[in-house]
C-alpha positions as CSV (number, residue, x, y, z in Angstrom):
1,X,-64.6,30.7,50.0
2,X,-62.2,29.7,47.2
3,X,-62.7,26.4,45.5
4,X,-59.9,23.8,45.4
5,X,-59.5,24.5,41.6
6,X,-59.1,28.2,42.3
7,X,-56.5,27.5,45.0
8,X,-54.6,25.1,42.7
9,X,-54.6,27.6,39.9
10,X,-53.4,30.4,42.2
11,X,-50.6,28.1,43.6
12,X,-49.6,27.1,40.1
13,X,-49.4,30.7,39.0
14,X,-47.2,31.6,42.0
15,X,-44.9,28.7,41.3
16,X,-44.7,29.7,37.7
17,X,-43.8,33.3,38.6
18,X,-41.1,32.1,41.1
19,X,-39.6,29.8,38.4
20,X,-39.6,32.7,35.9
21,X,-37.9,35.0,38.3
22,X,-35.3,32.4,39.1
23,X,-34.5,31.9,35.4
24,X,-34.4,35.6,34.9
25,X,-31.9,36.0,37.8
26,X,-29.6,33.3,36.3
27,X,-29.4,35.0,32.9
28,X,-26.2,37.1,33.7
29,X,-24.3,33.8,34.2
30,X,-25.0,32.6,30.6
31,X,-25.4,35.8,28.5
32,X,-22.8,38.2,27.2
33,X,-22.9,41.8,28.2
34,X,-24.5,42.8,24.8
35,X,-27.2,40.2,25.0
36,X,-27.8,41.2,28.6
37,X,-28.2,44.8,27.5
38,X,-30.9,43.7,25.0
39,X,-32.7,41.8,27.7
40,X,-32.5,44.8,30.0
41,X,-34.1,46.9,27.4
42,X,-36.9,44.3,27.1
43,X,-37.6,44.9,30.8
44,X,-37.5,48.7,30.3
45,X,-40.1,48.4,27.4
46,X,-42.2,46.0,29.5
47,X,-42.5,48.6,32.3
48,X,-43.5,51.3,29.8
49,X,-46.0,49.0,28.0
50,X,-47.5,48.0,31.3
51,X,-47.9,51.7,32.2
52,X,-49.7,52.4,28.9
53,X,-51.8,49.3,29.3
54,X,-53.0,50.5,32.7
55,X,-54.5,53.5,30.8
56,X,-55.5,51.9,27.5
57,X,-56.3,48.3,28.4
58,X,-57.9,48.8,31.8
59,X,-59.4,52.3,31.5
60,X,-60.1,52.4,27.8
61,X,-58.3,55.7,27.1
62,X,-56.2,55.7,24.0
63,X,-52.9,57.6,24.3
64,X,-50.6,58.1,21.3
65,X,-48.2,60.3,23.1
66,X,-46.7,58.3,26.0
67,X,-43.3,58.5,24.4
68,X,-43.3,62.1,25.8
69,X,-43.4,60.8,29.4
70,X,-40.7,58.3,28.5
71,X,-38.6,61.3,27.4
72,X,-39.5,63.3,30.5
73,X,-38.3,60.5,32.7
74,X,-35.1,60.0,30.6
75,X,-34.2,63.7,30.6
76,X,-35.0,64.1,34.3
77,X,-32.5,61.4,35.1
78,X,-29.9,62.6,32.6
79,X,-30.1,66.3,33.7
80,X,-29.8,65.3,37.4
81,X,-26.8,63.0,36.8
82,X,-25.0,65.3,34.3
83,X,-25.6,68.8,35.8
84,X,-26.0,68.0,39.5
85,X,-24.1,64.7,39.9
86,X,-27.1,63.1,41.6
87,X,-26.6,59.3,42.1
88,X,-28.3,57.3,39.3
89,X,-30.4,55.3,41.8
90,X,-31.9,58.5,43.2
91,X,-32.9,59.8,39.8
92,X,-35.3,56.9,39.2
93,X,-37.8,57.8,42.0
94,X,-37.4,61.5,41.2
95,X,-38.3,60.9,37.5
96,X,-41.3,58.8,38.7
97,X,-42.5,61.7,40.8
98,X,-42.0,64.3,38.1
99,X,-43.9,62.1,35.6
100,X,-46.7,61.4,38.1
101,X,-47.3,65.1,38.6
102,X,-46.9,65.8,34.8
103,X,-49.3,63.0,34.0
104,X,-51.9,64.1,36.5
105,X,-51.8,67.8,35.4
106,X,-52.0,66.8,31.8
107,X,-54.7,64.2,32.3
108,X,-57.0,66.3,34.5
109,X,-58.2,68.5,31.7
110,X,-57.5,66.4,28.7
111,X,-59.2,63.2,29.8
112,X,-62.6,64.9,29.6
113,X,-62.1,64.1,25.9
114,X,-63.1,60.8,24.6
115,X,-62.1,58.4,21.8
116,X,-60.3,59.9,18.8
117,X,-60.3,63.4,20.3
118,X,-58.2,62.1,23.2
119,X,-56.0,60.2,20.9
120,X,-55.3,63.3,18.8
121,X,-54.5,65.4,21.9
122,X,-52.0,62.9,23.2
123,X,-50.6,62.5,19.7
124,X,-49.9,66.3,19.7
125,X,-48.0,65.9,23.0
126,X,-45.8,63.1,21.5
127,X,-45.1,65.2,18.4
128,X,-44.4,68.5,20.3
129,X,-42.1,67.4,23.1
130,X,-39.1,66.3,21.0
131,X,-39.2,69.7,19.2
132,X,-39.3,71.5,22.6
133,X,-36.2,69.5,23.7
134,X,-34.3,70.9,20.7
135,X,-35.2,74.5,21.4
136,X,-32.4,76.9,22.0
137,X,-33.9,78.2,25.2
138,X,-33.5,74.7,26.8
139,X,-30.3,73.8,25.1
140,X,-28.2,74.5,28.2
141,X,-30.2,71.8,30.0
142,X,-31.1,69.3,27.3
143,X,-28.0,69.6,25.1
144,X,-30.1,70.5,22.1
145,X,-29.9,68.1,19.1
146,X,-26.6,66.7,20.5
147,X,-28.3,65.4,23.6
148,X,-26.5,64.4,26.8
149,X,-23.8,61.7,27.0
150,X,-23.6,59.9,30.3
151,X,-21.4,57.2,31.8
152,X,-22.7,53.8,32.9
153,X,-22.5,53.5,36.7
154,X,-20.1,51.1,38.4
155,X,-21.7,48.3,40.4
156,X,-21.8,48.8,44.2
157,X,-20.0,45.5,44.7
158,X,-17.5,43.7,42.5
159,X,-19.1,40.2,42.6
160,X,-22.3,38.5,43.6
161,X,-22.6,34.7,44.2
162,X,-19.2,34.2,42.7
163,X,-20.1,36.1,39.6
164,X,-18.2,39.3,38.6
165,X,-20.5,42.2,38.2
166,X,-20.0,44.4,35.1
167,X,-22.0,47.6,34.7
168,X,-24.4,45.8,32.3
169,X,-24.9,42.9,34.7
170,X,-25.6,45.2,37.6
171,X,-28.0,47.3,35.6
172,X,-29.9,44.2,34.4
173,X,-30.3,43.0,38.0
174,X,-31.4,46.5,39.1
175,X,-33.9,46.8,36.3
176,X,-35.2,43.3,37.0
177,X,-35.8,44.2,40.6
178,X,-37.6,47.4,39.7
179,X,-39.7,45.7,37.0
180,X,-40.7,42.9,39.4
181,X,-41.8,45.5,42.0
182,X,-43.8,47.5,39.6
183,X,-45.5,44.5,38.1
184,X,-46.5,43.3,41.6
185,X,-47.8,46.8,42.4
186,X,-49.9,46.8,39.2
187,X,-51.2,43.3,39.9
188,X,-52.4,44.3,43.4
189,X,-53.7,47.6,42.3
190,X,-55.9,46.1,39.6
191,X,-57.2,43.3,41.7
192,X,-58.6,45.8,44.3
193,X,-61.2,48.5,44.4
194,X,-59.3,50.8,42.0
195,X,-59.0,48.1,39.4
196,X,-62.7,47.4,39.5
197,X,-63.5,51.1,39.2
198,X,-61.2,51.5,36.2
199,X,-62.7,48.5,34.4
200,X,-66.2,49.8,35.2
201,X,-65.3,53.1,33.6
202,X,-64.0,51.3,30.6
203,X,-67.0,49.0,30.1
204,X,-70.0,51.0,31.5
205,X,-69.0,54.6,32.2
206,X,-72.6,55.7,32.8
207,X,-73.3,52.9,35.2
208,X,-70.0,53.6,37.0
209,X,-70.9,57.3,37.4
210,X,-74.3,56.5,38.7
211,X,-72.7,54.2,41.4
212,X,-70.6,57.1,42.7
213,X,-67.4,56.5,40.9
214,X,-65.6,59.9,40.2
215,X,-64.9,59.2,36.6
216,X,-62.8,62.3,35.9
217,X,-60.6,61.8,39.0
218,X,-60.1,58.1,38.4
219,X,-59.2,58.8,34.7
220,X,-56.7,61.4,35.8
221,X,-55.2,59.1,38.4
222,X,-54.9,56.3,35.8
223,X,-53.1,58.7,33.5
224,X,-50.8,59.8,36.3
225,X,-49.9,56.3,37.3
226,X,-49.5,55.3,33.7
227,X,-47.1,58.3,33.2
228,X,-45.2,57.3,36.4
229,X,-44.5,53.8,35.0
230,X,-43.4,55.2,31.6
231,X,-41.2,57.8,33.3
232,X,-39.4,55.1,35.4
233,X,-38.8,53.2,32.1
234,X,-37.4,56.4,30.6
235,X,-35.1,57.0,33.6
236,X,-33.8,53.5,33.5
237,X,-33.2,53.8,29.7
238,X,-31.1,56.9,30.2
239,X,-28.9,55.1,32.7
240,X,-28.7,51.9,30.7
241,X,-28.0,53.4,27.2
242,X,-25.9,56.3,28.8
243,X,-27.3,58.7,26.2
244,X,-30.4,60.8,25.6
245,X,-31.3,62.9,22.6
246,X,-34.6,64.3,21.2
247,X,-34.5,62.1,18.2
248,X,-34.7,59.0,20.4
249,X,-38.2,60.1,21.6
250,X,-40.0,60.8,18.4
251,X,-43.7,59.9,17.8
252,X,-42.5,56.5,16.6
253,X,-41.7,55.6,20.2
254,X,-45.2,56.4,21.3
255,X,-46.7,54.3,18.4
256,X,-44.2,51.5,19.2
257,X,-45.5,51.4,22.8
258,X,-49.0,51.2,21.6
259,X,-48.0,48.4,19.2
260,X,-46.5,46.6,22.2
261,X,-49.7,46.9,24.1
262,X,-51.7,45.4,21.3
263,X,-49.2,42.6,20.5
264,X,-49.0,41.6,24.2
265,X,-52.8,41.9,24.8
266,X,-55.1,44.6,26.0
267,X,-55.7,44.5,29.8
268,X,-53.0,41.9,30.3
269,X,-50.2,42.3,32.8
270,X,-48.0,39.5,31.5
271,X,-48.7,40.7,28.0
272,X,-46.4,43.6,28.6
273,X,-43.4,41.2,28.5
274,X,-44.6,39.7,25.2
275,X,-45.0,43.2,23.7
276,X,-41.6,44.2,24.9
277,X,-39.9,41.2,23.3
278,X,-41.6,42.1,20.1
279,X,-40.4,45.7,20.2
280,X,-36.8,44.7,21.0
281,X,-36.2,41.8,18.7
282,X,-38.6,41.9,15.8
283,X,-37.1,45.1,14.2
284,X,-33.7,43.4,14.3
285,X,-35.2,40.2,12.8
286,X,-36.8,42.2,10.0
287,X,-33.5,43.9,9.3
288,X,-31.8,40.5,9.1
289,X,-34.3,39.2,6.7
290,X,-34.1,42.2,4.3
291,X,-31.5,44.9,4.3
292,X,-33.3,46.8,1.5
293,X,-36.8,47.1,3.1
294,X,-36.6,46.2,6.8
295,X,-39.7,48.2,7.7
296,X,-41.7,46.4,5.0
297,X,-40.8,43.1,6.6
298,X,-41.6,44.6,10.1
299,X,-45.1,45.5,8.8
300,X,-45.6,42.0,7.4
301,X,-44.6,40.4,10.7
302,X,-46.8,42.8,12.6
303,X,-49.8,41.9,10.4
304,X,-49.0,38.2,10.8
305,X,-49.0,38.5,14.6
306,X,-52.4,40.2,14.4
307,X,-53.8,37.3,12.4
308,X,-52.1,34.5,14.5
309,X,-52.7,36.2,17.9
310,X,-55.8,38.4,17.6
311,X,-56.2,38.5,21.4
312,X,-52.5,39.3,22.0
313,X,-49.5,37.2,22.9
314,X,-50.5,36.5,26.5
315,X,-53.9,35.2,25.4
316,X,-52.2,32.9,22.8
317,X,-49.9,31.5,25.5
318,X,-52.8,30.9,27.9
319,X,-54.7,29.1,25.1
320,X,-51.7,27.0,24.3
321,X,-51.3,26.0,27.9
322,X,-55.0,25.1,28.2
323,X,-54.7,22.9,25.1
324,X,-51.6,21.2,26.4
325,X,-53.4,20.4,29.7
326,X,-56.5,19.2,27.8
327,X,-54.3,16.9,25.6
328,X,-52.6,15.6,28.7
329,X,-55.9,14.8,30.4
330,X,-57.1,13.1,27.2
331,X,-53.9,10.9,27.1
332,X,-54.3,9.9,30.7
333,X,-57.9,9.0,30.1
334,X,-57.0,6.8,27.1
335,X,-54.4,5.0,29.1
């Protein structure tokens, strides 16, 4: 039986999520198309970071090559739209399925590796795939180094709630809906038997195996689901940016996703949003501070975040909320 405090905390969390979604839905009213495009990319990165966190944060497997699955999802969507005129909305579940299968087939043998060996193997995947996309044998499909240029889809309706829908506004609302659905799926998945098994594999693999957990299978499934999330993010990115090219999916993308996981907080679902905000806006902030050495400023800001938020952004927010509540209770007691 749940205690009243637990019920109150759960109700407060649900109210907070509802308010957050309401605020997110109202953004198209107040933001320009360009700012809305930036926020849409935050949602895309949040989906990809959440997928990687399912593998790294909850299963304890380090992947430095998830940018490859981002690329697979993006190119699956782009090729289907450009070569076969498949509707953009249908390319998203197709990319998810392709990345699910690719992630499972890749993860089944490779996740028998551990630690830095696994990191090196996934790093090799992230390095190799952009070069394969440039190869002449695939140029007819991938467009080679020139990539594939797409067109942003028109909204299915002209207006919603009295607001005219531009392509950027429609894509934001579509991405928001998909992100909310995927976050809810991850939340329910990790609260159940599968989530407990993944955490057991991360913390005590020997004990988990002795209790009947199929470690190799659960690791492969975690890799597959993680790849699915990242592939969906890639497919959405192809539609939103309306362009894909191999140089957009270098190893730096894989490293950036891992940075987003660490900044947001390992094993934190809300932390994916914090990490995505960092990836989208901090490089621009660093460039605004110094045109001569933007990446040096980026590195300094990254180090500062690690010192200020050692447990990640989500943990820092939770700590701040607890302190505010404590101060509020102290003030009421004094009065």
